[in-house]
C-alpha positions as CSV (number, residue, x, y, z in Angstrom):
1,M,187.3,-57.6,113.8
2,A,190.4,-55.4,115.2
3,K,193.6,-55.1,113.6
4,I,196.3,-56.2,115.5
5,V,200.1,-55.3,114.8
6,V,202.9,-57.4,117.2
7,I,206.6,-56.5,117.4
8,G,208.6,-59.8,117.2
9,A,208.2,-63.2,116.3
10,G,209.6,-64.1,119.7
11,L,208.0,-67.5,121.0
12,G,205.8,-65.3,123.8
13,A,204.9,-62.6,120.3
14,M,203.6,-65.8,118.6
15,A,201.4,-67.4,121.0
16,A,199.5,-63.4,121.5
17,A,199.4,-63.6,117.8
18,A,197.9,-67.1,117.0
19,R,195.7,-66.9,120.0
20,L,195.0,-63.6,119.0
21,A,194.0,-64.6,115.2
22,V,191.9,-67.4,116.0
23,A,189.7,-64.9,118.2
24,G,188.9,-63.3,114.6
25,H,191.1,-60.4,114.8
26,R,193.5,-59.4,111.5
27,V,197.2,-60.2,113.2
28,V,200.7,-58.4,111.5
29,V,203.7,-59.2,112.9
30,Y,206.9,-57.8,112.6
31,E,210.4,-58.7,112.9
32,R,213.3,-56.9,112.4
33,M,215.5,-60.0,111.7
34,A,215.0,-62.4,109.1
35,T,213.4,-64.9,110.4
36,Y,211.4,-65.8,113.6
37,G,211.9,-66.7,117.4
38,G,213.9,-64.5,118.9
39,A,216.3,-66.4,121.5
40,V,214.9,-69.8,120.6
41,G,217.7,-69.6,117.4
42,R,219.4,-72.8,115.7
43,F,223.2,-73.1,114.5
44,E,224.1,-75.4,111.5
45,R,228.0,-76.4,110.0
46,D,228.8,-79.6,107.9
47,G,225.3,-81.6,109.3
48,F,225.9,-80.8,113.2
49,V,223.0,-78.8,114.6
50,F,222.5,-77.3,117.8
51,D,220.1,-75.0,120.0
52,T,221.6,-71.9,120.6
53,G,218.9,-70.9,123.2
54,P,217.1,-73.1,125.7
55,G,217.5,-76.4,124.8
56,L,214.8,-78.2,127.3
57,L,211.0,-77.6,127.4
58,P,209.4,-77.2,131.2
59,L,206.0,-77.5,132.2
60,P,204.7,-78.3,128.7
61,A,200.8,-78.0,129.1
62,V,201.2,-74.5,128.5
63,Y,202.3,-75.2,124.8
64,R,199.7,-78.2,125.1
65,D,197.5,-75.4,126.1
66,L,197.8,-72.7,123.3
67,F,198.1,-75.6,120.4
68,L,194.6,-77.4,121.5
69,K,193.0,-73.5,121.6
70,T,194.8,-72.3,117.9
71,G,194.3,-75.5,115.8
72,K,192.5,-79.3,115.4
73,E,195.9,-80.6,115.6
74,P,198.0,-81.2,119.0
75,L,201.0,-80.4,120.4
76,E,201.9,-83.7,120.0
77,K,201.0,-83.9,116.3
78,C,202.9,-81.2,115.3
79,V,206.4,-82.1,117.3
80,D,208.1,-84.9,118.6
81,L,208.1,-84.2,122.1
82,V,209.6,-86.9,124.5
83,Q,210.8,-87.2,128.1
84,V,213.6,-86.7,129.4
85,D,215.0,-90.1,131.3
86,P,216.9,-89.5,133.6
87,A,216.1,-85.9,134.4
88,A,219.6,-84.7,135.0
89,R,223.6,-86.2,135.7
90,H,225.3,-83.7,138.2
91,V,228.6,-83.8,139.1
92,F,229.5,-82.0,142.5
93,A,232.6,-80.4,143.6
94,D,233.9,-83.4,145.8
95,G,233.1,-86.0,143.1
96,T,230.0,-87.0,143.7
97,D,227.9,-88.3,140.4
98,L,224.1,-88.4,141.0
99,L,221.7,-89.3,138.4
100,L,217.8,-88.0,139.3
101,P,215.1,-89.6,137.8
102,N,212.5,-87.6,136.1
103,A,209.3,-86.6,137.7
104,S,209.3,-89.2,140.5
105,R,209.6,-87.7,144.3
106,A,210.3,-90.9,145.4
107,G,212.7,-92.1,143.0
108,V,214.5,-88.6,143.8
109,V,214.3,-89.2,147.3
110,A,216.2,-92.9,146.6
111,A,218.6,-91.8,144.6
112,L,219.8,-89.2,147.0
113,N,219.7,-90.9,149.9
114,T,221.7,-93.9,147.7
115,A,224.5,-91.0,146.4
116,L,224.8,-88.9,149.1
117,G,224.4,-90.5,152.2
118,P,220.8,-92.2,154.2
119,G,218.9,-88.7,154.9
120,T,219.6,-86.4,152.5
121,G,217.0,-87.8,150.4
122,D,214.3,-87.5,152.9
123,R,215.2,-83.9,153.9
124,W,215.2,-83.0,149.6
125,G,211.8,-84.7,149.8
126,D,210.6,-83.1,152.8
127,F,211.8,-80.0,150.7
128,L,209.7,-81.0,148.0
129,V,206.3,-80.8,149.9
130,R,207.2,-77.3,151.3
131,A,207.8,-75.6,147.4
132,R,204.7,-77.4,146.1
133,E,202.9,-75.0,148.8
134,A,204.6,-72.2,147.5
135,W,203.4,-73.3,144.1
136,D,199.9,-73.7,145.4
137,H,200.0,-70.2,146.6
138,T,201.9,-68.7,143.5
139,R,200.8,-70.6,140.1
140,R,197.5,-68.1,139.3
141,P,199.2,-65.1,140.8
142,L,202.2,-65.3,138.5
143,L,201.9,-67.7,135.5
144,E,197.9,-67.6,135.2
145,E,196.6,-64.1,135.7
146,P,197.2,-60.5,134.9
147,L,199.7,-58.4,137.9
148,W,197.9,-57.5,139.9
149,P,197.5,-53.8,140.4
150,D,198.5,-54.2,144.0
151,W,201.2,-56.5,143.0
152,R,203.1,-55.2,146.0
153,M,201.3,-57.5,148.1
154,L,203.5,-60.1,145.8
155,G,206.4,-58.6,146.9
156,E,205.0,-58.8,150.6
157,R,204.4,-62.0,150.8
158,E,207.0,-65.1,150.8
159,P,205.0,-68.1,149.8
160,Y,207.7,-70.5,150.9
161,P,206.9,-72.3,154.3
162,A,210.4,-72.0,155.8
163,V,211.4,-74.5,158.6
164,P,211.8,-72.2,162.1
165,H,215.8,-72.3,162.1
166,K,217.3,-71.8,165.8
167,R,220.2,-69.4,166.1
168,L,221.9,-68.1,169.0
169,L,219.0,-68.2,170.9
170,R,216.7,-66.6,168.3
171,T,214.2,-68.5,165.9
172,R,214.5,-67.8,162.2
173,R,213.0,-68.6,159.0
174,A,214.4,-68.7,156.0
175,R,213.9,-66.1,153.6
176,T,216.3,-66.6,150.5
177,L,217.2,-69.4,148.4
178,A,220.5,-69.8,150.2
179,E,219.0,-69.9,153.2
180,V,217.0,-72.5,152.7
181,G,220.0,-74.5,151.6
182,E,221.8,-74.1,154.3
183,W,219.2,-74.2,157.6
184,E,217.0,-77.0,155.6
185,L,219.0,-78.9,153.4
186,R,222.5,-78.9,155.4
187,D,224.4,-80.7,152.5
188,P,226.9,-78.3,150.0
189,R,225.6,-81.1,147.3
190,L,222.0,-80.6,148.3
191,T,222.3,-76.9,148.3
192,A,224.1,-77.2,145.1
193,L,221.3,-79.0,143.9
194,L,219.0,-76.4,144.8
195,E,221.0,-73.2,143.4
196,S,221.6,-74.6,140.2
197,H,217.9,-73.8,139.6
198,A,218.4,-70.0,140.4
199,L,221.5,-70.0,138.7
200,A,220.4,-71.6,135.6
201,Y,218.5,-68.4,135.1
202,G,220.9,-65.9,136.3
203,L,219.2,-65.7,139.9
204,D,222.2,-64.9,143.2
205,P,220.6,-67.8,145.4
206,R,222.4,-65.5,148.0
207,A,219.5,-62.9,147.5
208,T,216.9,-64.7,145.4
209,P,213.8,-64.8,148.0
210,A,213.1,-68.3,149.0
211,S,210.1,-68.6,147.0
212,A,212.4,-69.7,143.9
213,A,211.6,-73.0,145.5
214,V,209.1,-73.5,143.0
215,L,211.8,-73.4,139.9
216,P,213.3,-77.3,141.2
217,Y,209.4,-78.3,142.2
218,M,208.3,-77.6,138.9
219,E,211.0,-79.6,137.4
220,H,210.4,-82.6,139.6
221,A,206.7,-82.6,139.6
222,F,206.3,-81.9,135.5
223,G,209.0,-83.6,134.4
224,T,211.8,-82.0,131.8
225,W,210.9,-82.4,127.9
226,Y,212.7,-82.5,124.9
227,V,211.8,-81.8,121.5
228,R,213.5,-84.4,119.2
229,G,215.2,-82.4,116.2
230,G,216.1,-79.4,118.9
231,I,214.1,-76.8,121.1
232,R,213.8,-74.8,117.5
233,E,211.0,-77.0,116.3
234,L,208.8,-75.8,118.9
235,A,209.3,-72.1,116.8
236,R,208.8,-73.7,114.0
237,A,205.8,-75.3,114.9
238,L,204.5,-72.1,116.7
239,H,205.3,-70.4,113.5
240,E,203.5,-72.5,111.1
241,R,200.4,-72.8,114.0
242,C,199.9,-68.5,112.8
243,L,200.1,-68.7,109.6
244,A,197.9,-71.6,109.7
245,R,195.7,-69.0,111.7
246,K,196.5,-66.1,108.7
247,V,198.5,-64.5,110.8
248,E,201.0,-62.8,108.6
249,F,204.5,-62.4,109.2
250,V,207.1,-59.4,108.0
251,F,210.7,-60.0,108.1
252,D,213.5,-57.7,107.9
253,A,211.5,-55.3,108.8
254,E,212.5,-53.0,112.3
255,V,209.7,-50.7,114.4
256,T,210.9,-47.1,115.1
257,G,207.6,-45.5,116.2
258,I,204.7,-46.4,117.6
259,V,201.9,-43.8,117.1
260,E,199.5,-42.4,119.6
261,K,196.0,-41.0,118.4
262,D,194.4,-39.3,121.8
263,G,196.3,-41.0,123.9
264,R,196.3,-44.7,122.7
265,A,198.4,-46.9,120.4
266,A,197.2,-46.4,116.9
267,G,199.6,-48.4,114.4
268,V,203.4,-48.2,114.2
269,D,205.8,-46.1,112.0
270,L,208.9,-48.9,110.5
271,A,212.2,-48.2,109.7
272,D,211.3,-47.7,105.5
273,G,209.2,-44.7,106.0
274,T,205.9,-46.7,105.7
275,V,203.1,-46.1,108.5
276,T,200.6,-49.2,109.7
277,E,197.8,-48.6,111.5
278,A,196.4,-50.7,114.8
279,D,193.5,-51.1,116.7
280,F,195.9,-52.6,119.0
281,V,199.6,-53.0,119.1
282,V,201.5,-55.7,121.1
283,A,205.5,-55.3,121.4
284,G,207.4,-58.8,122.0
285,V,210.6,-56.7,122.4
286,A,213.2,-55.9,125.1
287,P,212.4,-53.5,127.2
288,E,215.7,-51.1,125.6
289,V,213.8,-51.6,122.1
290,L,210.5,-50.8,123.5
291,G,211.7,-47.3,124.8
292,Q,213.2,-46.5,121.7
293,V,209.6,-46.5,119.7
294,V,207.8,-45.0,122.9
295,R,208.0,-42.7,125.1
296,Q,209.4,-44.8,127.9
297,S,207.5,-42.9,131.0
298,A,204.6,-43.9,129.2
299,V,205.2,-47.6,129.8
300,R,207.0,-47.6,132.7
301,S,207.1,-45.7,136.1
302,D,207.8,-46.3,139.9
303,G,204.2,-46.4,140.6
304,D,202.9,-48.6,138.7
305,V,205.4,-51.2,138.0
306,P,207.6,-53.4,139.6
307,P,211.4,-52.3,139.5
308,R,213.6,-54.0,137.6
309,R,216.8,-56.2,138.4
310,V,220.4,-56.4,137.1
311,A,220.5,-59.2,134.6
312,T,223.0,-62.0,133.3
313,S,223.5,-63.6,130.3
314,R,224.9,-66.6,129.1
315,L,227.5,-68.2,127.2
316,T,226.8,-70.8,124.9
317,V,229.5,-73.4,123.2
318,L,228.6,-75.5,120.4
319,L,230.9,-78.8,120.3
320,A,231.3,-81.1,117.2
321,L,232.4,-84.2,118.3
322,R,234.1,-87.4,116.3
323,G,233.0,-90.7,118.2
324,G,229.3,-91.6,118.5
325,R,227.5,-90.5,121.9
326,P,227.9,-93.9,124.2
327,E,224.5,-95.3,125.1
328,G,223.1,-94.3,128.5
329,T,224.6,-91.1,128.5
330,A,222.5,-88.0,130.1
331,H,220.8,-85.8,128.6
332,R,221.4,-83.6,130.9
333,T,224.6,-82.7,133.0
334,V,225.3,-80.2,135.5
335,V,228.8,-79.7,136.4
336,H,229.0,-77.6,139.5
337,T,231.5,-75.6,140.6
338,E,234.7,-76.0,143.5
339,E,234.0,-72.5,144.7
340,R,230.5,-71.3,145.0
341,E,231.8,-68.4,146.8
342,S,233.6,-66.8,143.8
343,E,231.3,-67.8,141.3
344,L,228.9,-66.1,143.0
345,D,230.6,-63.1,143.7
346,L,231.8,-62.6,139.9
347,L,228.6,-63.0,138.8
348,F,226.4,-60.9,141.4
349,G,229.1,-59.2,143.5
350,G,230.6,-56.5,140.9
351,V,234.1,-58.5,141.7
352,S,235.8,-58.0,137.7
353,G,236.5,-61.4,135.6
354,M,235.0,-64.6,135.7
355,S,235.0,-67.9,137.3
356,A,237.8,-70.0,136.5
357,H,235.4,-72.8,137.8
358,P,232.0,-71.9,136.3
359,T,229.4,-74.1,137.0
360,V,228.5,-75.4,133.5
361,T,225.5,-77.7,132.2
362,V,226.4,-79.9,129.5
363,L,223.6,-81.2,126.9
364,R,224.3,-84.2,124.8
365,P,220.8,-85.4,123.3
366,D,220.2,-88.4,121.5
367,D,218.8,-87.3,118.4
368,P,220.2,-88.4,115.1
369,A,218.8,-85.6,113.4
370,L,221.5,-83.2,115.0
371,V,224.6,-85.1,113.7
372,P,225.8,-85.8,110.2
373,D,225.8,-90.0,111.2
374,A,226.1,-92.4,115.0
375,D,229.5,-91.8,114.3
376,H,229.2,-88.2,115.8
377,E,228.1,-85.7,118.7
378,A,226.8,-83.1,119.3
379,I,226.9,-81.2,122.6
380,V,226.2,-77.2,124.0
381,L,227.6,-76.6,127.2
382,T,226.3,-73.3,128.7
383,S,227.6,-71.1,132.5
384,T,225.9,-68.3,133.5
385,V,228.0,-65.0,132.4
386,P,227.8,-61.4,133.5
387,A,225.6,-59.1,131.0
388,G,227.1,-55.9,129.2
389,P,230.6,-55.7,127.4
390,D,232.1,-53.5,130.2
391,R,232.0,-57.0,131.9
392,A,232.5,-59.9,129.4
393,E,235.3,-58.4,126.8
394,P,235.6,-60.7,123.7
395,E,238.9,-62.0,124.9
396,A,237.3,-63.1,128.3
397,L,234.7,-64.7,126.7
398,G,237.2,-66.8,124.7
399,R,239.4,-67.8,128.2
400,H,236.0,-68.6,129.3
401,A,234.8,-70.6,126.4
402,E,238.1,-72.9,127.1
403,Q,237.1,-72.9,131.1
404,L,233.5,-74.6,130.0
405,I,235.1,-76.7,128.3
406,T,237.5,-77.7,130.7
407,T,235.1,-78.3,133.6
408,A,233.2,-80.5,130.8
409,E,235.8,-83.2,131.0
410,R,234.6,-83.6,134.3
411,A,231.7,-84.8,133.1
412,V,232.9,-85.8,129.5
413,P,236.5,-87.6,130.2
414,G,238.5,-87.1,126.7
415,L,236.1,-84.2,125.0
416,R,239.0,-82.4,123.9
417,D,240.4,-85.5,122.1
418,R,237.1,-85.6,120.4
419,L,236.9,-82.3,119.5
420,L,236.5,-81.5,115.6
421,W,235.7,-78.1,116.8
422,H,233.6,-75.4,118.7
423,E,231.7,-72.4,118.2
424,V,231.2,-69.7,120.9
425,R,228.3,-67.9,121.6
426,T,228.4,-64.3,123.7
427,P,226.2,-62.1,125.6
428,A,226.7,-60.2,121.7
429,D,225.1,-62.7,119.8
430,I,222.2,-62.4,122.1
431,A,221.8,-58.6,121.9
432,R,222.1,-58.9,118.7
433,T,219.4,-61.6,118.7
434,T,216.8,-60.0,121.0
435,G,218.0,-56.3,121.2
436,S,218.4,-56.3,125.2
437,E,220.9,-55.1,126.3
438,G,224.2,-56.2,127.2
439,G,222.3,-59.7,125.7
440,A,220.9,-59.9,129.4
441,I,218.0,-62.7,129.7
442,P,214.9,-62.3,131.7
443,A,214.4,-64.7,134.9
444,P,211.0,-66.1,135.6
445,A,208.5,-63.7,138.2
446,L,209.0,-65.1,141.7
447,A,206.9,-63.7,144.8
448,A,208.3,-61.9,147.5
449,G,211.9,-59.8,147.8
450,D,209.7,-56.7,147.8
451,G,208.5,-57.0,144.5
452,G,212.6,-57.1,142.8
453,W,211.8,-60.2,141.2
454,L,208.3,-59.4,139.5
455,H,207.9,-58.0,136.0
456,P,205.9,-55.0,134.5
457,S,202.3,-55.2,133.4
458,N,201.2,-56.5,130.5
459,S,199.2,-53.6,129.8
460,T,201.2,-50.5,129.9
461,G,200.5,-46.7,130.5
462,I,199.4,-46.2,126.6
463,S,196.2,-47.3,126.1
464,G,195.7,-50.3,123.0
465,L,199.5,-51.3,124.1
466,F,200.3,-54.5,125.1
467,T,203.7,-56.1,126.0
468,V,204.4,-59.8,125.8
469,G,207.3,-61.7,126.3
470,G,210.3,-62.4,128.9
471,W,210.5,-58.7,130.0
472,S,206.9,-58.4,131.0
473,H,204.8,-60.8,133.1
474,P,205.7,-63.4,134.3
475,G,208.9,-62.9,133.2
476,G,211.4,-65.2,131.7
477,G,211.5,-68.9,130.2
478,L,209.8,-71.0,127.6
479,P,206.7,-71.4,130.0
480,H,206.4,-68.0,131.0
481,A,206.4,-66.6,127.1
482,G,204.0,-69.1,126.6
483,M,201.6,-68.0,129.5
484,S,202.3,-64.4,128.2
485,G,201.1,-64.6,124.7
486,A,197.7,-66.5,127.0
487,L,197.1,-63.1,129.1
488,V,197.8,-60.5,126.5
489,A,195.0,-62.2,124.1
490,G,192.4,-62.5,126.7
491,L,193.2,-58.8,127.6
492,I,192.2,-57.7,124.2
493,V,189.9,-60.2,123.6
494,E,187.7,-59.8,126.9
495,G,188.9,-56.5,128.3
496,P,190.7,-54.6,131.2
497,E,188.3,-57.6,133.6
498,F,190.4,-60.7,132.0
499,R,191.3,-62.2,135.1
500,G,193.3,-65.6,133.5
501,S,192.5,-69.2,132.8
502,Q,189.9,-70.4,134.7
């Protein structure tokens, strides 16, 4: 039995802790904050309850596997998991209103043909077939296996089978998600639908490789899910599973250094001056935090890990409303920007400022646990914003929050008239919670793009030190966090020869 120290209590870290404890190891988690969950937070006021992090759960099979393999009770016995239907409502710039059914390719095709015109749904359906091929080629190396030592091969190969496009006597194939929309979907609304999946993760569709087609495919193939009481309930259930497996948690405990002995991680230094010895250390923290406790050169180098991308953050506005949620309201609505190029330039082009017409996601859960009574409604608005205080000063963020509310009125008429109060969560709040620079949020790993959309391996240059969570392989997102926990546990239990689940 080994003693293992885990730094941080995010979902990826807790997933690793639970699996390692089941394997017979003694696991202690040190978390600098007063609670578990990392970015999966909760805000409560006046009987209203809000998720401050992710609001929906894609690919729940990852957590079903985790709960199955760490205890007798399956995931559905620990949380109330429900499928969201319709999966989403989309309000496009031209006013077109679209409802998409959950996990039904035929239903999605029919809905698109009806709302956007004959042929549009068929083009989207053909795109999903190609996206599935990209998913089949990348699922194992990007989700189920440790990062390949020759990771550059993942960066060199574009798995999305783009349709040949003839232009100026030349035949070209889409290399970016934006080119897929322009050349294959050929409708600005379909393009907006496609690109919204990338934008939700802070990815610029003009630069993101075509392999990002797997993001909408995952939603259509595996459905969109919600945990009643909010996604924070998933963090609670995972924390309780860890406790049941005898994982020890120490909160308000900041790790300030990694103890090394003979070139190997041998424990951690704590802010109170104590030293905890360990056989392995698992760091579930942002790169900036890890860099403060260990020599950065020992963790990363240009020769053995993918390069890092500049990440964006998220602005969240929590709305407490008088009046109940109307029956038949979609759980999630995406209100698309009226100024695509301007929004993308402001987010990714180094242009100062924020879009006056941002793309906004509106979450309206049908969940009595989130409101004081049936005569009130809790709504969460989110929008991608630049990371870092130099790009997003508090005054500008306050104005941008007002713009989010104005934009959301396109989907929720009379919204301001019903508003009791609102609370804003900024990149600075994310930075305080997670330690990430500027409140940056990691995106999922993607193939192609010269490796720029991959994340560093879970193993590091220091023997016995591993990384877990959104800033390491396989990247950001709830399912990816769960998979990172499985990969780290496999590498520790089975050793470097571990190649993932079969």
